[in-house]
Structure formats: C-alpha cells, structure tokens
N, C-alpha and C positions, 0 to 999 in steps of 0.2 A: 468517334472519339468517346469511347464508353466511359473512360475515367472523367473526362470533362463533362459529359452529358449528365452524369449523376449529381452534379453540384449546381446549386443555385443560391445566390445571395441577393435578395432583392433589397434595394436601398430606397429610403424615402427622404424627402426634404421638406423644409419649411420655407416660407417666403418665396414661393415660386413666381418668377417672371423672367423673361429673357434677359433683363438687365441686372437681375439680382446676382449676388455672389452665390456660389454653389455650396450651400450649407447642407451637408449630407450626414445622415444618422442611420447606420445600419440597424435593422429591426429584428429579422429572424429568417429562418429558412422556410419558404412557403412555396406551395405549388402555384403555377401561374394563374389558375382559375380563382384562387383565394387572394392572391396578391393584387390582381388587376380586375377590378369590377366596374370602374368608371374611367372616364377620360382623365380625370385628375390623377387616378392611380397610374395611368400610362405616363403622365408627365413625370411622376416620381420615379418610375422605372427608367425613363430616358435619362434623368439626372443621375440615377444610380449607375447605369452602365458607362456613361461618359466619365463619371468619377472614378470608375475602376480601370479606365484605360491608362495603363502605366507607361508613360512615354519616357520616364527617367531611366528605365532599364536599357532601352535601346540607345539613349544618349550616352549613358555611362559606358556601355559596351563598345560603341563605335569609337570613343575617345581612348579608352584604356587599353583595349586589345591591339590597337594600331600604333601609330607613330606620333600621336598627339599628347601622350602622357608619359611620365616616368614616376618612379617611387618618390614620395615626398619625404622631407626630413623628419616628419613626425609619424612615419609609418610604423605600425605595430603589428603588421600582418594583414591589414585590410587590402582587399582586392588583389591578393597575390596570385591567385589562380588566373585572373584575367590578365594581369600584367605579364605573367609567364605564358600566356596564350594557351592555357589548358582548357579544352572543351570536353565535357564529360556528359555522356548520355545518362549516367546514373542520377546526376543531380539536376539535369535539364537546364543548366546554366546557359545563357543568361535569362532563362524563364520567359522568353518571348512566346513560345508555343503555349504554355499554360495560361499566360495572361490573355493573349489575344483570343484563344478559343473559349476562355471563360467569358470574355466580353461578348463574343459571338453567341454563346449559349444563352446569355441573359437577353440579348437582342431577339433571338429566336423565340424565347418564351414570351417576350412582350408582343411580338408579332402574332404568335399563335393566339394569345389572349385577346388581341385587338379585334379578331374576327367575331367575337361574341359580344362586342360592345357597340352599341348604336349611338353615335353622338347626336346631341340636339343640334338644331340649326345654328345656334350660337357657338357650338363647339366644333363645327366641321373643319374650319381652318386649323384649329389647334390639333385636332385628330389627324388631319392630313400631314401637318408638319411633323408630328411625332413619328408617323410612318416613314416620311421622307428621311428624317434624321436616322432612323433605325436602319433603313436600307443603305444609306450612304456610309454610315459607320461600319456596317457589316462589310461593305466593299473595301473600306480603308483598312480594316483589320486583316482581311484576306490578302490584300496587296502586300502588306508588311510580311505576312507569313510566307508568301511566295518569294519575296526578296531574300529572306534569311534561310529558308528550308528548301526552296526549289533548286533543282540540280543545274538548270541553265535557263535563265529567264529569256535569253535571246533565241532559244531553240523551241519552237512551238510544240514539238513532239516530246520534249524532255519531261520527266516526271516533275510535277509541281507539288501541290498540297491538296488535301481534302477541302472541298467547299461545303461548309455545313449550313444548310438552309432550313433545318427542322430540328426538333427536339425528339430524341428517341433513346430508350434504354436498351435497345437491341441493335442499333445501327453500328456497323463496323466498316466505315468508309475507307477507300483506298486513295492513293494519290491520283488526282486528275492530271492531265498534261498541262503544260504552261498555257497553251492556247485555250483549253477548256476553262481554266481558272480565269484567264483574261476575259473570256466571253461572259462568264458569270459576274465578274466585277462590273463589266459594262452594263449588264442587265440590271443589276442593283442600282447603279448610278442613273440609268435611264429612268427607272421607276421613281427614284428619289427626285429627279429633276421634274418629272411630270406631276408629282404630288406637292412639291414645295410651294408654299404660298408666296406670292410676289412680294409681300411685305417682309419676308424673312431676310434681314440683312445684318443680323447680329453675328459678329465674327467669332463669338464663343461657341457657335453652333455651325452646322452645315448651311452654306449658302449656295447659290448657283455658281459662284466663283470658286468655292471649295470643290465642287464637282468638276468644273473645267480644269482646275489645278491638278486634281488626281488623275484625270484623263490625260493631261499633258505628261505627267510623270510616267504613267503606264505606257504611253505611246513611245516615249524616249527609251525606256528600259526594255521594251519589246522590239525596238527597231523600226517603228512606224514614224519615221522622221518627218515626212511631209505633214502628217496630222499634228505632230508635236509642234512644228513651227506655227501652224495655223492657230492652234489652241493658245500657245504662248503669246502670239501677237495680239489676240483678242484681250488677254489680261494686261499686257504691257500698255495697250492703248488706254486702259482705264485706271492704272495705278502708277504713281510716280515712285521713283527710288527715294528713300529717305536721304536727306542731306546729313552732314556730319553731326549737327546738333540733334536732329530727330533720331538718328541712329543711336547716339549715345543715350538719349532718353528712353528709347525703346527697351534697352536692357538695364538701365539704371532707374528703377522705380516704375517700370511698365507704363510710363506716362505718355508714350507716343505710339500710335499704331498706323502711321502713314502708309507703310508698305506691307502691313500684315493682312493676310487673307483668312487665316484661321489660327486661333490660339486656344490653348487649354487654360481656362480660367482657374488658376490655382488659389486655394484659400486655406486659412489656418484651420487645423483640426481634421481635415481630410485632404491631405496634399502629399504628393510625391516630391519630397525635398530634393531637387536636383543637385544643389550645391553640396548636399550631404554625400553625394557620390565621391567627392574628392576631399572635403573639408570637415573638420569637427565643428559643426555649426553652433554647438552649444558652448564649447570651451575654447575654441580657437585652435589653429594649427592645421596644416594640410598633410594628409597621408598619401595623396597622389597629387602631383603637380604638372604643370605644363611641361612638355618635353623641350629640351634644348633645340631639337630639330624644328619645332614650330616657332619658338621664340626667335630663332635666328632669321626667320622670314619677316618679322614684324618691322615696320618702318615707323619712326616717330611722327611722320607726317600723315600717317594712316590712322583714322579714328578707331579702327578695329584693334589697334595696339592697346589703347587705353581701356577698351572694353574687355578684351580677352585677358589682359594681364592686370592683376590687382595692383593698385598703386603702392601697397605695402611690400611688394616684391623687392628683392635685392639682386645683386649680380649673380648670386649663387642659388637663390630660391625663387622659383617661378610659380606664384600663386595664381590659380585660375580665378578670374574676376567677372566672368560673363553673367553670373547669377548672384549678385551681391545682396547683402541684407538691406531691408528697407528702413524707413524712418523708425519703425518699431524694433529694429535690430533683428527681426525674424527673416529667415531666408525663404520667403514665399514669392516665387517668381512665376509669372505666366509663361507657358511654353509656346514659343512662336513656331508652330509646326509647319506653317505655309507662309512664305514671304515672297514678294515679287522679285527679289534679287535671285532667288533660286530659279525662277521662271526665265530670267535673262540667261542664266547659265545653261538651263535646259535647251533654250533656243540656240545658244551658241554651239552646243554640242551637236544638236540636230543639223544645223547648217554644215558643220565640219564633217559629219558622218553620212550625209545624204549621198544618193547615187551620183549627183552632180554637185560636188562640194562647193560651198561659197565661203572660203576661208576669210575673205574680207569682212563679211557680215558676222562671222563668228568672232573675229577680233573686235569688231565694233561693239558687240554686246558685252564682252569682257571689259573693254575700255569704258563703257558707260558706267559700270559698277565702280571702277577705279576712280573715275572723275567724281562720283558721288561720295566716295569714302576718304579721299585725300584732301588735305588742307592746302596743298600746293600742287602744281602740275605733276601727275603721276607718271611712272614709266609706262610707255605705250606698248601694247601687245600687237604683234604682227605675225600671222601664220601663213606658211607657204605650202604645208602639207598636213596630212592627218596626224602624224606623230607630233609635230610641233603644236598643232591645235589642241590635241587631247592632253599633252603635257601641260600646256598653259592653262587650259580649263580645269584640269585636276588641281593644279596649284592654286588657282583662284577659288575654287570650291573649298579647298583646305582652309583658306583664310576667312572667307565669307561665311561658311557654314560650320566653322569649328565649334565643337561641343553642342551641336544641334542634331546629332544622330545620323551622319552621312558617311563618315570616313571609311568605315569597314565596307559598306555597300559600294562606295566608289572604288576602293582598291579591288574589290571583287569584279566590278564591271570593266575596269580598265586593264586588268592584269594581262590579258591575252593580246591587247593592242600594243601596250608598251613593254611587254615582257618584264614587268616589275610586279612583285607581290607587295608585301609590307616590309619596308626597310627603315629601321630606326637609326638615328644618329648613334655612333658608337658610345658616346657619353651617356646615352639614355638607357643602356643595357649593361650595367656593371654586374659582376658577381654571378655570371652564368644566366642572366635574364636573356631570353632570345632576342637577337637583333633582326631576324628575318623570318618571314613566312614565305616560302618559295611559291612561285607561280602555280606549280602543280600540286600544292598542298590540299589535303582534304578539308582543311580548316576554313576554307572559303564557303563551306556549306555547314550550317549548324546541325548537330545531331538531334533527331527526334528523341524526346525523353524516353528512357527505357520503360517507365511505367506505362506509357502509351503503347509501346510495342507489345508489352506483356498483355495488355487488355484488348488489343486489336491486332490480330495476326495479319490483317490485310494491309497494314501500314508497313512499308519497306523502309529500312534504315538508310541513311545517307552512306555513301561509300566511305570506307576507312574507319568506321566506328564499330 
C-alpha cells in the first residue's frame, strides 16, 4: 500500500495511565526512530493509533447504506451518496480502507521501533503490553478490512486483502486469500495473547477476552462453527447479559459496562462523534433518521426501543437516540465495540449452521437476550430449520446491534442463505431512493480506492467497479 505507507502521524498524550481519559494531541510527522526512543514514547504511540481508529465510519455506513435509516426532515444534502447506495472507488467512501491501513501503518512503525528499545526491569510488563496491544489491534483492523473488501469470507481460496506487517516505501502487496488473512490474524492474536500481562483487564484496551471475542467472530464468519461455539461459551460463562436498567445506562451516560468486553474510550477534543453521523449535534435537528422499517419492529416493552428511539421523536419523525448527549450536552459516547449479547448471537448462529444443527440451542440463545431486554414476557423464538433460524437471528441482530456497525455485514453474510439482499420499507425510499440492493449486486463488496490501485498495480479491484 504505497500511498498508505508514505504517511505517518504520530500522536502523543498527557496523563498516561490505563484508567485515564485518552487526551490526545497530534504533534508532527516523524520517522519512527525519532518518534519512539523510550517505552514512554511507545505508550504515546499506542494511544495515538487507538485514537485514530475511526469506528464511526463503519457504524454510519452500516446503518445508512442499509435498511436502518432514511432521510431526515432536516436533510440538506448530508449522506445522500450513502442513502442512495452509491459506492465510488474515486472517493474511497466509506474510507474504511484508508483509515484501517493508516492505523496498521502506525502500528507497524511502532513495532519496528520497539525492537531498538530495551525496557528496564520495571518497564517489562508495560513494554510487553504495548506489543500485545499492537498485534491485537493489527489483527482487528485486518479482520474489518477482510469483511468489507474480501470477495467471499466463507471461501478460504477467495481473494481477501493485503496483510501489512512491515513499513516499506517500495512494497506493492497483492490480495492474500481469505485463509491466508485468517491465518495471519490468528498469528497476531496468538502473539498478543502470549505477551499480554495477566493484570491487563482494562476494557478500553485489549484484554484476553478481547482476543477470545475476535477469534469467535472470525470463527463464525469463516465457517468454523465448532470453534465459535467453544469460544462463545467460554465468554458467556464469565459475562452476564445486562438487565433492562443496566442496558439503558450502558448507552445513556456510559455508566454501565456489565456486558461490555471492549469499548473505545471517547473523549472531548479527539473524538469521532458518532451521533454527528445522523444529527446536527451543535444546533439540533436530524438529517438522517431511523427507518420506518426498524421503528415498526420496536416494542414498548423492549428497553431497546427507548434506547434506539430518542424520546423527542414523534409519530412522523424517528430520531436516533442510541448515542445521546451527556450531562454536559456534548455528544461524547464510548463505542461499545464488543458486547456479550453479540456473543450469544454468534453462538446461536453457529448452533444453527453446524454440520449437525441444534436449533433448540440456537433459539435458547436468542430467547436469553429477549428475556434480558423485555420488561414483560417476550415473544419466544423457536426454530425448526436453518432458514427459520437465520431469519430469526438476523432480525434479533438488527434490534440488538442497531447502529453498532453490523447491518451491512450481516446482509452480506446472510444474502445467499435467505436469498434476500437489502430491502427497505417502501416508505423509507421516496423520490427515487433505492429500495433494494439485489442479492447478486457488486455493492456487497467495497471498492478499493482508485488512488490505491494507481499506486499499486498488484492490487486487484473488486468486481463491478
């Protein structure tokens, strides 16, 4: 990735400790041997690349491109390309490629510099933790790239994405296969696990449970269902589902982390304002709102309704409320990137898609989430075959993981099973806005930015662009 490799922005921080807020101040463009000379410098670099990991771009794309959003009453042209499902290699939208490889590049520079730094005895745990964080986040970034740009994550021989493990101004990497990318992700996770100090349990950073979670997600997405079930069960045994009060507090004020395994600690001054994807957070008004298709699924007895739908909404206006302003009136919300409820749904899907399906266990995992979310007895899921199970799990994921960056990936994963692409409620696509992305559409694979293709002739573009 020559275009990516040429860029480095090293970021430093003040008040470093695992429990501190991420106060991040960009300083300058530096070569890694200048930027990293001590373990403290590596700490600053770690904070820098975590701070640059833009999760709001995937959260916004997954909601607006699919069937979870529609144009808001205050729209003045915002997000029109995404709501109209336009994917353009020239602009690189939604910028996942550029952001994730930028983060990977910064990680690789940190890792390269770390080999020239010898920690003192008192610094060994910190040093090892920094290396563990770096390898795990490199795996995380590549797994996202594979999901969005890989041609078929269920086919081990299908073209995936380049796996960048070093910094070079001459490297022109090609796509590895899905299997090769998965192997390298696992290698990074295994190394991270071996280096991670036993005392590291801060959910703003990589923990052993973060690693187990990512392994479970990768196992499901690549069809290793037996391993997915085992990994999920290990986590489910250690984490409870949030009750209705805890769930509400998790998204309203970030005051509860009962079921959170990893979150991005968002702070004022260096934050990716996720609510700003849909709402004018400074002046009020929503330019993109919840779709009628999603609102019609909400039940007044389901706590997710009061979290997803802002209480100022009306019968005609569906304001997204999952990331509300805090007491300071600022929209600074932590991003709950890994929650135990997703693990229940991963295990449910793995049960349903196993060689010997266990539909009763799949339904039990879905029902466990419903019981935790409803204030009265919820409707009970029961599956008799794969189609019923995947239909029910997809619907539950839509409610449970709405506006958390999953809907597009889910539509992509399930389209060939259910023979359904993206289908919006007719009321959500007036005036020529597309109502459907067909199953066979090339839009289920994101285009590599044209600037990358121009700089590296070994990168092949996705079909149809």
